C-alpha positions as CSV (number, residue, x, y, z in Angstrom):
1,M,14.1,-25.0,-22.9
2,H,12.5,-28.4,-23.5
3,G,9.9,-29.0,-20.9
4,T,9.8,-25.4,-19.7
5,Q,6.5,-23.9,-19.1
6,P,5.6,-21.2,-21.8
7,E,5.2,-18.5,-19.0
8,Q,8.8,-19.3,-17.9
9,A,10.2,-19.4,-21.3
10,C,8.7,-16.0,-22.5
11,P,10.7,-13.3,-20.5
12,I,7.9,-10.7,-20.8
13,A,5.1,-12.9,-19.6
14,P,5.4,-11.6,-16.0
15,V,5.3,-8.0,-17.2
16,V,2.3,-8.7,-19.3
17,D,0.5,-10.2,-16.2
18,I,1.3,-7.1,-14.2
19,V,0.7,-4.3,-16.6
20,F,-1.9,-5.5,-19.1
21,S,-4.7,-6.9,-16.9
22,R,-8.0,-5.7,-17.8
23,W,-8.1,-2.6,-15.5
24,T,-4.5,-1.9,-15.0
25,T,-3.8,0.1,-18.0
26,P,-6.8,2.4,-17.7
27,I,-6.0,3.1,-14.0
28,L,-2.3,3.8,-14.7
29,W,-3.2,6.0,-17.7
30,A,-5.7,8.0,-15.6
31,L,-3.1,8.6,-12.8
32,H,-0.3,9.4,-15.3
33,E,-2.5,11.8,-17.2
34,F,-4.3,13.6,-14.5
35,G,-2.0,13.1,-11.5
36,R,-2.7,12.4,-7.8
37,Q,-6.5,11.3,-7.5
38,R,-9.0,10.2,-5.0
39,F,-10.9,7.0,-5.4
40,V,-14.1,8.6,-6.3
41,T,-12.3,10.7,-9.0
42,L,-10.8,7.5,-10.5
43,E,-14.2,5.9,-10.3
44,R,-15.7,8.6,-12.4
45,R,-12.8,8.5,-15.0
46,I,-13.3,4.8,-15.5
47,P,-17.0,4.5,-15.2
48,S,-17.4,0.9,-16.3
49,I,-15.2,-0.3,-13.3
50,T,-17.1,-1.4,-10.2
51,P,-15.9,-0.1,-6.9
52,K,-14.9,-3.6,-5.9
53,V,-12.7,-4.2,-8.9
54,L,-11.1,-0.8,-8.6
55,T,-10.2,-1.3,-4.9
56,Q,-8.7,-4.8,-5.8
57,R,-6.7,-3.3,-8.7
58,L,-5.6,-0.3,-6.7
59,R,-4.3,-2.7,-3.9
60,Q,-2.5,-4.8,-6.5
61,L,-0.9,-2.0,-8.2
62,E,0.2,-0.6,-4.8
63,R,1.7,-4.1,-3.9
64,D,3.6,-4.2,-7.2
65,G,5.0,-0.7,-6.6
66,L,3.4,0.9,-9.6
67,I,1.2,3.4,-7.5
68,T,1.5,5.0,-4.2
69,R,-1.3,5.3,-1.7
70,T,-1.4,8.3,0.8
71,Y,-3.7,8.3,3.8
72,Y,-4.6,11.5,5.5
73,P,-5.8,11.1,9.0
74,E,-8.4,13.9,8.7
75,V,-12.2,13.8,9.4
76,P,-13.4,12.5,7.1
77,P,-10.3,10.4,6.3
78,R,-8.9,11.0,2.8
79,V,-7.0,8.7,0.6
80,E,-5.1,9.7,-2.6
81,Y,-3.4,7.6,-5.3
82,E,-0.6,8.5,-7.5
83,I,1.6,6.7,-10.0
84,S,5.0,6.0,-8.6
85,D,8.4,6.3,-10.3
86,L,8.3,2.7,-11.1
87,G,4.8,3.1,-12.7
88,R,6.1,6.2,-14.6
89,S,8.9,4.1,-16.0
90,L,6.4,2.3,-18.1
91,G,5.8,5.7,-20.1
92,P,8.1,4.6,-22.9
93,L,6.4,1.2,-23.2
94,F,3.0,2.7,-23.4
95,A,4.2,5.4,-26.0
96,H,5.5,2.6,-28.1
97,L,2.3,0.6,-27.9
98,S,0.3,3.8,-28.7
99,T,2.4,4.3,-31.7
100,W,2.0,0.7,-32.8
101,A,-1.7,1.0,-32.3
102,S,-2.0,4.2,-34.5
103,D,0.1,2.6,-37.2
104,N,-1.3,-1.0,-37.2
105,L,-4.8,-1.2,-35.7
106,P,-6.3,-0.3,-39.0
107,A,-4.6,-3.3,-40.5
108,V,-5.8,-5.4,-37.7
109,D,-9.4,-4.2,-38.4
110,A,-9.1,-5.0,-42.1
111,A,-7.5,-8.4,-41.4
112,R,-10.4,-9.2,-39.0
113,A,-13.0,-8.1,-41.5
114,A,-11.4,-10.2,-44.2
115,Y,-11.3,-13.3,-42.0
116,D,-14.9,-12.7,-40.9
117,S,-16.1,-12.3,-44.5
118,T,-14.6,-15.6,-45.6
119,G,-16.3,-17.7,-43.0
120,S,-12.8,-19.1,-42.1
121,K,-14.1,-19.4,-38.3
122,S,-16.1,-22.6,-39.4
123,S,-13.4,-24.3,-41.1
124,G,-12.4,-26.5,-38.2
125,A,-9.4,-26.7,-35.9
126,A,-6.7,-24.1,-35.8
127,S,-3.4,-24.9,-37.5
């Protein structure tokens, strides 16, 4: 492994890149929780995302196989997005992360508060 790039040495790095980008998790959660949705509905469920970013993330998720896009040639045209079987397969991972968050985020908050109160951030370079 000597000389191997960190992203190649860590076997979960590609998964983290795919699943845990800023907007991927809320989009997948909304599609999993509420089922098939149109763009406007997703936009309302995730109000802090811009239309441009939502479009980019939906295209990337479709490319990655985590969602499906269905186009209906009606007047006006209709497009719906749905989590795919591959996307649904992430459910156990998200369930474990949710449990971890419930069990451990209070400890993370306490550690941050303790760190911040000591002024450690001004002590120089990290070890």
